[in-house]
N, C-alpha and C positions, 0 to 999 in steps of 0.2 A: 460644843459639836453639834453639826447640823442635824435636826431629827429628821429621821426618813418617815415621810408621810406617803400619801398616795400619790401616783402619776394618772393623770387622765389622758387616755389615747384616743383621740379623734379620728376613727377610721372610715367614715363615710365621707366621700369626695366632695359632697356638695353641702356641707354643714359650716355655718358661719357661726363664730363665737362672738358673744357680746357680754356686757357687764349690766347687772340690774342690782343696786344695792351691794350686798356682799356675796352675790351668787354669780356663777359663771352660767351663762345660758347657751344651750345649744339649739341654733335655730336652723329650719329646713323647710325651705318653701315658704318663708315668711311666717313660719309656726314654730313654737318653742316646743321642742321634743324632750328636752331634759334641762335639769339645772343641778348645779353642784355648788356647795359652800366654797368660796376661794380659800378659806382659811385652812381648810383641811387638805389642800394640794400643795404639793413640793413642785411638780413640774407637770405641765401641758405639752403634748406632742400631737401636732395636728398634722394628718395625712390628706387635708383638704386643700383645694386651690382657692375655696371661698374666702379663707383668711379670718381675721379677728378685728374687732373694733380698736381704734385707739383708745377709748377708755380702758379696755380690758388690758391692752399691751402696758399702758401707763400703770395700771394697779399692780401688775404683775411684776414689773421693773422696780415699783416703790416698795414691794413687800418680799422681794426676793423669790418669787414664784418663776421657776424656768419655764419660758416659752419658746418652743421651737417648731419649726414649719419644715415639713417634708413633702416631697412628691407622694402621690398615692402608691407608688412602688417602693417608697421607703429611702429615696435619695435625700440627703440633707440640703435644704436650701438656706435657711437663715434661722437666727436666734435674736430674741428680743432681750437687749441689756439695758439695765439702768446705769446710774452713776457708780463708778468703780469704787467698790469696797475694799477694805484691808488696808493694810499699812503701806504707804508709799515706798518706805525704805525696803520692804520685802520685795516689791517689784522691782525697784532699781537693782537690787541684787540679782534678781532672776535675769534681767537684761544684761548686766555685766557678765554673768556666767555664760549666757548664750552667745555673747560676742567672743568667747575664749573657748576655743576648740578643745584645749585640753581639760578645762574644767568642766566642760559639757560633757565630755567622754566620761570623767569621773562618775557623773551621776547616771548617764545613758547606760554604761556596762552594767550598773547594778540591775537597771531595769531590765536589760537583756538577758542577765544571769537568771533574774526571776522567770523570764518567758521560757528559756531553755530547761531550767529545773522543772517548772511546772509540766512542760510539754513531756518531758522523760517521766514524771510523775503519773501522768495521763496514760501513757504506754503501759507502765507498770502496774496501774490500777486494773486495766483490762486484762494483763497476763495474770493477775493474781485472782480476779473475780471468775474469770472465764476460761481458766486452763481446765483441761488440755485442749480445748475448743481452738484456741488461738496459738498453740504451739507449733513453732517451726514457720511461723508467717512472717518472720523478720521483725516482729516488734522488740525481742530482746536485743537484737543487733542494733536497731536504730535507737532504742533507750541508751544503750552503751556508748554509741557513737555521740549522742548529744551531751551525756554526762562527761565524756572525756573533753569536750569543749569548754566546761565551765571554769576550770583553772586557767584555761589561756583567755577567756573573756575577762578575768579579773586583772590580768596583767596589761590589758590593751590601753594604750594612750592616745589612739587615733581613731577618729569616728569612721573613716572609710574603712579601716581594718575591722573595725568592731561590726560594721554593717555585713563584710564579708563573713566573719564568723556566724553572724546570724543567719544569713543565707543559707550556710552550709547545714545548720541547725534544723532550719525550715524546711529544707529538701529533704532531710532524713525523716523528719516528723510527718510531712504530708505524702512522703513516699510510701508509708504504710498506714495511712489514715483510713483507707478502704477496709483495712482488716478491724478496724474499730466499729464498723457498722456490721451489726451480728444479725440483722433480720431483713427479709424482702430485698435481697441483693438485685433482683431483676428490676425493682423499682428506685431503689436508692443506692446507688454506687458511686465511687468517687476515683476519678482518673487523674486528678491534679487540679490545683487551685486555678479557678478562671474568676475575674473580677468584673471587668466592664465590657461586655455584661456576663453575669454568671450563666453557664451553659448545661447545667445539670441542677437537680433539686436540692442536692446536698449543698453546692455552692450559693444557690440562692437563700438558703437558710443561713449558712455562714456570713454572707455579705450584710444580710438584714440583722442579724445578731451583733455584729461588729458595728453597725450603724448605732444601734440602740447603747451599746457599750460605751461608744466614744461620746454620745451625747452626755450619758451618766457621769462621764470622767470630766467633760468640760464644765458641767454644773458644780462637781465636786471642788474643782480647782478655784472656779470664781468665787465659791462659798468660803474659801479660806484666804482670798484676797490676791490670787495669783492669776496671771494673764494667761488664759487658755490657748493663745494664738502665737506665743513665743516659746519654742521647744528646745530641746538640746539635742536630741537625736534627729528629729524631724526638723528640718530647717524651715524658715519663714516662707510662707506661699500665701498670696491675698486669699482670703476667705477659708482658710484651713486652720483648724485648731490643733497646731502642731504639739502642743504640750499634752493635750488631752490624748493625742495618738501614742505619745511617748508612755503615758501613764497607763494606758490600757495594754501595752505589749504583754506585760508579765500577766495581764488577766484574762488574755486571749484563751489559752489552753484549758483553764479551769473555769470560767464563767460562760465563755461563748461556746468554745468547741464542745465541751462536754454537755452544755445545754442541748446542742443540736444532736449529738449522739442519743441523749435521753429521749428526744422527740422521735428519732427513727427507731431505736431498739426497743422502746415500749410501745411502739405502734400508735403514738400520738398524733401524727400526720399520715395523710394517705396522699396516693398519687393525684387525686381529684382535687388537692388542695394548691395545686400547681398548674400553670399555664405556659404555653410555649408561642412565643411571638415568631412573626415572620422571619425576624433576624436571627433566631435561634436562641434568643435570651429565654431563660427560663425564671419565671417570677411566681411569687405567691398569688393566689387569687385572694378577693376580698374576705372570704370567709376563712381562708387559709392564714390570712395575715391576722385576723381576729383571734383565731384559734393559738397563733404563734404568740401574740402580746399576752394573751391571758395566762398562758404556761410561762411566760418571761416573769410576769409580775409575781406568781406564785413561786417561782425559784428564787426571787430575790427575798422572799420572807423566810426561806430555809434557815436554820441556824448552824453555825460553825464556831469554832475557837479560833480567834486570829493567832496566827503563829508567833508575832513579835510581841503583841500585847498581852497574850494569854488571857483574853477576855472573850466571852460569848457575844455574839451578835449575829445578825443575819446579812445574808450575801449582799443584799442591797447597800449595806453601810460600807462594803469594802473600799469602792472608789473614794469615798469621803474619808475614810481613815488613811488612806494611802496619800491624798492629796494633803491632809494634815501632817503626816510624817515628812513629806517633801518639803512643806513650809517650815517645819521645825528645824529640818537640817539647813536650808537657805538662811535661817535666822541664826544659826550657829548653835542651836540646842542639841543636835546630834552630829556625831563624829562623820557619819555617812547616811545616806538614804537607805533604809531597810526595805528591800522589795518584799512583796507578798510571795511567800513560799508554801504552796499547797501541800498539804500532808494527806 
């Protein structure tokens, strides 16, 4: 099992990363401003255009330390990958299934089952924790509508039909998402999902959280020897980690969405942490992004009991456990892929 260590986030736009011995150096204006032992890091995510030295990239690839580059606003650019690890037979089986729509659907429908189940659980948790404040807001109807889709999802054998059911569930879920935001409605409201670009503060945080979660899922898949670019529900597209997007579907409601709700409802973010561009895009400021990333790392250290393994672990391990379970299914050790079902 891949041990969960620290993630180094480089949030300054003009920091250049280099390697000195066993240390990662953060350089700014040709001055070393910080250093970090490489062996303590699992992942490095840089939001700087300055980049990193070839020596550091090579060391990360050799030692299995994830190194990803994003724009200062969080859009993924590239990842450094070394020699592909894992069993070649495992990857060959992954490619065979990806080329077979029906077999792909057999895996993808379990992931969508997990996504819808966790979305309904999120609505029910708010109903349980904040009744009667959210009574008669439509949360009960939306949760019931989503749960009614679950048996239909398990009977689907066609990917397009599966995407249709997922869309119905997403519409019901996001249709009441604004009622999950319980404080400062004048500053943090949700009128629908907007992606490229996000058009309000809540969408800005959702998009950023999804980017971080997708990176964690891609790293997890590679750690068990799977190809993160070849998916089952999300089809091949140059530069897109399709299997990571598949894996994160079931984790969106419980890891990303609930995290954003916590930031708003617990007043951990302020309107001043965002800026609106001339195009209408709403983005986190530099300070807002640092605050977001710090809270994200703290959230990943929270403990829970994995519903399938019945073992205690922190949230940051969940993508790795699910990647491991997917690999075990592909090897024939499990009869079906067990999605993460949040309780």
